[in-house]
N, C-alpha and C positions, 0 to 999 in steps of 0.2 A: 503492500499500501503506501502511495504517497501522500506526502503533507504539505498544505500551505496555510495560509493564513486569512481568515475574514473575522465576521462581528455576528455575536448573536444578541440578538433584542432579549434584554430578563430585567423585568421591572421598571421598564421606561428608559433604561440605559444600554449605550451600546458597549458591550463588552469584548475586547479582542482575546482571541482563543487560536489554538493549533487545531488545525483542521486536516480531513483525509479525503481521500478521494475514494468511492464508495464502489463497492463491485456488485455484479448481481447477486450473490448469495446475500451479501450483508444487507443488501437494499429491500431484500424480502422480508427481514427480519425487522428491519425501520420501520417498513409501512405497516408491518402489524401491529408495533406499537404503537405509532403513530393512529391507526384506528382505536386503538384501547386509550389513548389520550395519554400515553407514557411522556413526561416533559423531556426525558433525556433523548428519546429516539426523535421527538419532532426537531431537539437541538442538533440533533446528527444530521437529520434530512436537511435542515438550515444550512447547515457549516458544509455540508455535503454538496452541494447544488445553487450556492447563492451565486458563484462565480459563473456559473453557466447559463442562470436565469439572469444576471446582469448583461451578460453578451447579448442575450436575446432584445432585452427590452433598448439598449443603448444603438439597436439596428432604425430604432424608432423616433427615439427620444433623447438626443445626445448631450443633453443639460445634466451635469454630474449629479445634482442634488435632486433634482427632478426623477431620474432614473434609479437613485438609491430607494428613493419613497415608493417608486412602482414596483420595484423589487420586493419590499416587502408588503405593500399591498397584495401584491401577487402570492407570497406565501400565506396570506392569511387565507385567500381564498383556496388555495390549494390543501391545508389544513383543516378546512371547515367543509371541503370535499373529497377527502380524501376516500371516503368508504364509497364513492361514486367510480375510482379506478378500479376495474374490473380485470385486471391482467396476472391478478395474483393468483397463483394455483395454475396457470394455462401454460401451455407450449410457447416457446419464442421467445425471444430476448427481453426479459423483463426490466433492464437498463434501458434499452432504446423506446421501448413502448411507454415506459415512466418520464422519460426525456420529452418525447413529442407529445404527452398528454400537458406535462408543466409548462412548455413552451407555447403551445396553443393558450393554456390560461394568461401567461404571462403576454404574449401579443394582444388578446382582446383587453388586457387592462391598459397595454399602451395606447392600444385605438380608443378606446374610452376618454383617455388623458386628452389625447388630440381633438377628439370630439367636442370636449368641455373648453376647450382653447378655440372654438367657434372654426376648426380647419372645416373646408366643404369638402368632401370626397368627391363630390357629384359635379366638381369643376376644378379644372386642372388651375394650377398656378401659377404657368407661364403660356405665353403665347404660342403655339404649334411652332417649331422649328422642323422643316423638313429633313430626313435623314434617308440615307441610302437603305433598303432594307438588307436585313443580316440573316443568313441560314439559323437553325437549331444549332448545326454542327459547328458553327464558328462562335456560337454564343458557349457553348461545351468547350472547347479549346482555350478560352479566356479562362486566364487562371483566375480559381474564387479568391484567393486572398485579395487579389489585386482588385476585383469588383467591389469585394467588401470597403476595401477603402474609399472607393468612389462613391457609395451611396449615399452619403451625405449631401450630395452636389445635385441630387435629384429633385424635382418637386416632392412636397410631401404625400401628394396621391401617388406617384409613380412609386415614390420608395417605400411607401406602406403596400400597395399591392404586389410589388417586386417580393418582398420581405415575407407576405404571407403565402403565395401562390410558391415561388420557388425554392422558398426556405423552410417555412413551418408547414408547408403541405397543405393548405387551405386548397379547397376546389373553389372555380369560380361561381357558383351558387352559395358559397359559404358565404364567401368575400362580399358577394352581391347583399346576402342578409346583414353581414358585419357593418357594411359601409354604407347600406342604404342605396345604392346605385345598382342600374341594370346589369346584367351578366354581360352584355357586349361592350358595356364600357369599362368593365374591369380587365376584359381581355384586351381593348384597345390600351389602356394604360400599363398594360403589361407590355403589350408590343415595345409603346412609346421607350419605357424604362430600357428594354433590351438593347434597342437601336442608341437611346443615350449613351447608357454605359458602354457600350462598343466604341461609341464615337470618344468619350472621355477617356477610355483605354488607349485607344489608338493615341491620343493626343498625350498623353503622361506617360505609358510605357513602353511605347515604340520610337525605336532609334530613328 
């Protein structure tokens, strides 16, 4: 097991603690403990996945302090709904399933925050700029780590939809419900996001 440092909220205070990465076997015990409301297992879950959820949230909200608040809000929802996570005892990768589940919670929490800031997801926040269409193969060849560096340069609507669809695995139908936009609009913004990212990638990383 590997160790890292993060914080656990206890009695309204942030406490710095040494933390560890959680294996699939350990996660099963921790989740059962969380369902039984065991405080030490909740702390273990928080410490084990804080960094992961922070990475999810900052793809939508890059303000450090707001992102921290949203991560903690996400954990509150996770603990309140832990009994609805139904992959325990089933075949498959428990760790992968759990990370996908909590990422969707964090994504929805970040989107709710952006909606409260009056971001209109039904209307793009820049004028249309024509980009030459790019193929799916071109997108896949683009370095993922470099793409993530450029996400913050996208308009908020395109950024959110790219994150939701390409990274978190939401369907266009789910995105439509979450952002209150038609499915075809979601597809259109995703296409714009991919083209814009490709153009930015060419400008910033190609010789």
